[in-house]
C-alpha positions in Angstrom: 18.7 106.3 71.0 22.3 106.5 72.2 24.7 108.8 74.0 28.4 108.2 73.2 31.6 110.3 73.1 35.0 109.9 71.6 38.1 112.0 72.4 41.7 112.4 71.4 44.3 114.0 73.7 47.9 114.9 72.8 50.0 116.0 75.8 53.3 115.6 73.9 54.8 113.7 71.0 55.1 110.4 73.0 51.9 110.7 75.0 48.8 110.6 72.7 45.6 109.0 73.8 42.1 108.2 72.4 39.1 107.0 74.4 35.4 106.3 74.1 32.3 106.1 76.4 28.8 105.0 75.6 25.6 103.6 77.1 24.3 100.2 76.3 20.5 100.7 75.6 18.9 99.5 72.4 15.5 101.1 72.1 12.6 100.9 69.7 10.0 103.5 68.8 7.3 101.4 70.6 9.1 102.2 73.9 10.5 98.7 74.3 14.3 98.4 75.0 17.1 96.0 75.8 20.2 97.0 77.8 22.9 94.8 76.3 23.8 96.7 73.1 27.4 97.2 72.2 28.0 100.6 70.8 31.8 100.8 71.2 34.0 99.0 68.7 37.6 98.1 68.4 38.7 98.3 64.8 42.3 97.3 65.5 44.7 97.6 68.5 45.0 101.4 68.0 41.6 102.4 66.6 38.2 102.8 68.4 34.8 103.6 67.1 31.3 104.5 68.5 28.0 104.3 66.7 24.5 105.8 67.1 21.3 105.4 65.1 20.3 102.3 63.2 22.3 99.7 65.1 23.0 97.1 62.3 24.9 99.7 60.3 27.6 100.4 62.9 28.0 96.8 64.0 28.3 95.5 60.4 30.7 98.2 59.3 32.9 97.7 62.4 33.1 94.0 61.9 34.0 94.2 58.2 36.5 97.0 58.8 38.2 95.0 61.6 38.8 92.1 59.2 40.2 94.4 56.5 42.5 96.2 58.9 43.7 92.8 60.3 44.5 91.5 56.8 46.3 94.7 55.9 48.5 94.3 59.0 49.2 90.7 58.3 50.2 91.5 54.7 52.2 94.7 55.2 53.0 94.6 59.0 51.8 98.2 59.4 48.7 99.6 61.0 46.7 101.7 58.6 46.4 105.3 59.9 43.1 107.0 61.0 42.5 108.4 57.5 42.6 105.0 55.8 40.6 103.3 58.6 37.8 105.9 58.3 37.6 105.5 54.6 37.1 101.7 54.9 34.6 102.0 57.7 32.6 104.7 55.8 32.6 102.6 52.7 31.0 99.7 54.5 28.5 101.9 56.4 27.4 103.5 53.2 27.0 100.1 51.5 24.8 98.7 54.3 22.6 101.8 54.4 22.2 101.7 50.6 21.0 98.2 50.8 18.6 99.1 53.6 17.2 102.0 51.6 16.6 99.6 48.7 14.7 97.3 51.1 12.6 100.2 52.2 11.8 101.6 48.8 11.5 98.5 46.7 10.5 95.8 49.2 8.2 97.7 51.6 10.8 97.5 54.4 11.0 99.7 57.5 12.1 103.3 57.2 15.9 103.8 57.5 16.9 105.8 60.5 19.8 108.3 60.6 23.3 107.3 61.7 26.2 109.0 63.4 29.6 107.5 64.0 32.9 108.6 65.4 36.3 106.9 65.0 39.4 107.7 67.0 43.0 106.6 66.1 46.4 107.8 65.1 47.5 109.4 61.9 50.5 108.3 59.9 52.8 110.4 62.0 51.4 108.6 65.1 49.6 111.7 66.5 46.0 111.1 67.7 42.8 112.3 66.1 39.1 111.7 65.7 36.6 111.7 62.8 32.9 112.2 63.0 30.7 110.7 60.3 27.1 111.9 59.6 24.8 109.8 57.4 21.2 111.2 57.1 18.8 112.0 54.3 20.0 115.6 54.3 23.7 115.3 55.2 26.6 112.9 54.4 29.8 114.3 55.7 33.0 113.5 57.6 34.9 115.9 59.9 38.5 115.1 61.0 40.0 116.8 64.1 43.3 116.5 65.8 44.7 118.3 68.8 48.2 119.8 68.6 50.6 118.8 71.4 49.6 120.4 74.7 46.3 121.7 73.3 42.9 121.1 74.7 41.6 117.7 73.7 39.5 117.2 70.6 36.2 115.4 71.3 32.8 114.7 69.8 29.5 113.5 71.1 26.9 111.5 69.1 23.4 110.3 69.7 20.5 111.7 71.6 20.3 115.5 70.8 18.9 116.4 74.1 21.7 114.7 76.0 24.7 116.0 74.0 24.9 119.4 75.8 25.3 117.7 79.2 28.3 115.8 78.0 29.9 118.8 76.2 29.3 120.7 79.5 31.2 118.1 81.4 34.2 118.5 79.1 34.1 122.2 79.4 33.6 122.3 83.1 36.5 119.9 83.7 38.7 122.1 81.5 37.7 125.3 83.4 38.4 123.7 86.7 41.6 122.0 85.4 40.3 118.6 86.5 40.8 115.1 85.1 37.9 115.0 82.5 37.5 111.2 82.7 35.7 111.1 86.0 33.7 114.2 85.2 32.5 113.0 81.8 31.8 109.5 83.2 29.7 111.0 86.0 27.7 112.9 83.4 27.2 109.7 81.4 25.9 107.8 84.5 23.6 110.7 85.3 22.1 110.4 81.8 22.0 106.6 82.0 20.2 106.6 85.3 17.8 109.5 84.5 14.1 108.8 84.8 13.3 111.7 82.4 10.9 110.8 79.6 13.2 112.6 77.1 16.1 110.3 78.2 14.3 107.0 78.0 16.3 105.9 75.0 19.5 106.1 77.1 20.3 103.5 79.7 21.9 100.2 80.6 25.5 100.2 81.6 28.6 102.3 80.8 31.2 101.2 78.3 34.7 102.7 78.4 37.6 102.0 76.1 41.0 103.7 75.9 44.2 103.5 73.9 47.4 105.0 75.1 50.5 105.7 73.0 52.8 105.2 76.0 51.2 101.7 76.5 52.3 100.6 73.0 49.1 101.6 71.2 47.0 98.9 72.9 43.2 99.2 73.2 42.0 98.5 76.7 38.5 97.8 78.0 38.5 98.3 81.7 35.7 96.8 83.9 33.6 99.7 85.1 32.1 99.6 88.6 29.3 101.9 89.6 27.5 101.6 92.9 28.8 98.1 93.4 27.7 96.8 89.9 30.4 95.9 87.4 30.0 96.4 83.6 32.2 95.2 80.7 31.6 97.3 77.6 28.2 98.3 79.1 27.1 94.7 79.8 26.6 93.8 83.5 29.1 91.2 84.8 28.6 89.0 87.9 31.2 89.1 90.8 32.4 85.7 89.8 32.9 86.6 86.2 34.8 89.8 87.1 37.1 88.2 89.7 39.8 87.7 87.1 39.6 91.2 85.6 43.0 92.8 85.3 41.6 96.4 85.3 38.5 97.7 87.2 37.6 101.4 87.0 35.6 102.4 90.1 33.6 105.6 89.2 32.6 107.8 92.1 29.3 109.3 91.0 28.9 112.9 92.2 25.3 114.1 91.8 26.3 117.7 92.6 28.4 117.7 89.4 25.4 116.5 87.4 23.1 119.2 88.8 25.8 121.8 88.1 26.0 120.6 84.5 22.2 120.8 84.1 22.3 124.4 85.3 25.2 125.2 82.9 23.1 123.9 80.0 20.0 125.8 81.0 22.0 129.0 81.5 23.6 128.6 78.0 20.1 128.3 76.5 18.9 131.4 78.3 22.0 133.4 77.3 21.8 132.3 73.6 25.4 130.9 73.8 24.9 127.1 73.3 27.4 124.6 74.7 28.5 122.4 71.9 30.7 121.6 69.0 31.7 125.0 67.8 32.6 126.4 71.2 34.7 123.4 72.0 36.6 123.5 68.7 37.1 127.2 68.4 40.6 126.8 69.9 43.4 127.4 67.4 45.2 124.3 68.8 42.7 122.0 67.0 43.4 120.9 63.4 40.2 120.4 61.3 39.3 119.0 57.9 35.8 118.4 56.6 34.5 116.8 53.4 31.5 115.0 52.0 31.4 111.2 52.0 31.6 111.3 48.1 34.8 113.4 48.4 36.2 111.0 51.0 35.7 108.0 48.8 36.5 109.6 45.4 39.4 107.1 45.4 38.0 103.6 46.1 38.3 102.7 49.8 40.7 99.8 49.3 43.2 101.9 47.3 45.8 104.1 49.0 44.8 107.7 49.3 47.1 110.3 50.9 46.1 112.2 54.0 44.9 115.7 53.2 47.6 118.4 53.6 45.5 120.0 56.4 46.2 116.9 58.6 49.8 116.1 57.7 53.0 116.5 59.7 51.5 118.0 62.9 53.6 115.6 65.1 56.8 116.6 63.3 56.0 120.3 63.3 54.8 120.6 66.9 56.3 117.7 68.6 
């Protein structure tokens, strides 16, 4: 399985940011695994994506979307906003899954697993936001969120159900303690990656981190991540010689006491009946939200212009 997160933060009108984190383990139901899977994707210089579930779907949709967005920029000299990027990615992801379902039903192929995706980018008014895409047998939906300036960040966690609460707890604990959430969430990720728990065996490998800062000119950056003396680039281990020329290395100080505290928070939440998770994080009035089905999202063909919904328009102008 996978554990991955994507966030958007909006400190003020000129200081928006998006970021992703993910593990790098590709696992099979037989118990076999490989630790060099890329689950974090760069769709263009200001749009990031993460994928969980059937691996070929996210990789293919990301690659096709990247080409379309690049061609759009070359033709019009503008970057499509998050709304348009999500529509193109969702179109391709649905197309790949449809073909896989045909292979399963008509050609005795393997059963098609569920998929979750999240995409972070900037809307047409250059404010940051995220979209979570769910594709299962029972649900096909897209949820957009965006923080207002100065609000708590908007975030989503996809992948292994048993691990999600640990990551959500890291975000919440960092907010309660008014700490930089990057180190806190990264420590939670490494705790999950290095866990020997049977329930976490689908999570592992290295840690991939990507960020895009408005103040840096909307440029996606993939820092080298160093944990306990080992360096990773997008989750893949890199030798000392290969990393010697790296312009950015993020050294993460792993704090096991933080991880133990997060475990206790999750267990306490289960006992109290107040789960840590999506609804609690996004109950803040400073988060704009819009949800629709995939059919509604694509009621206008993906390669035709479709206006952003009114619920997501003009936040940068009204609150900047």
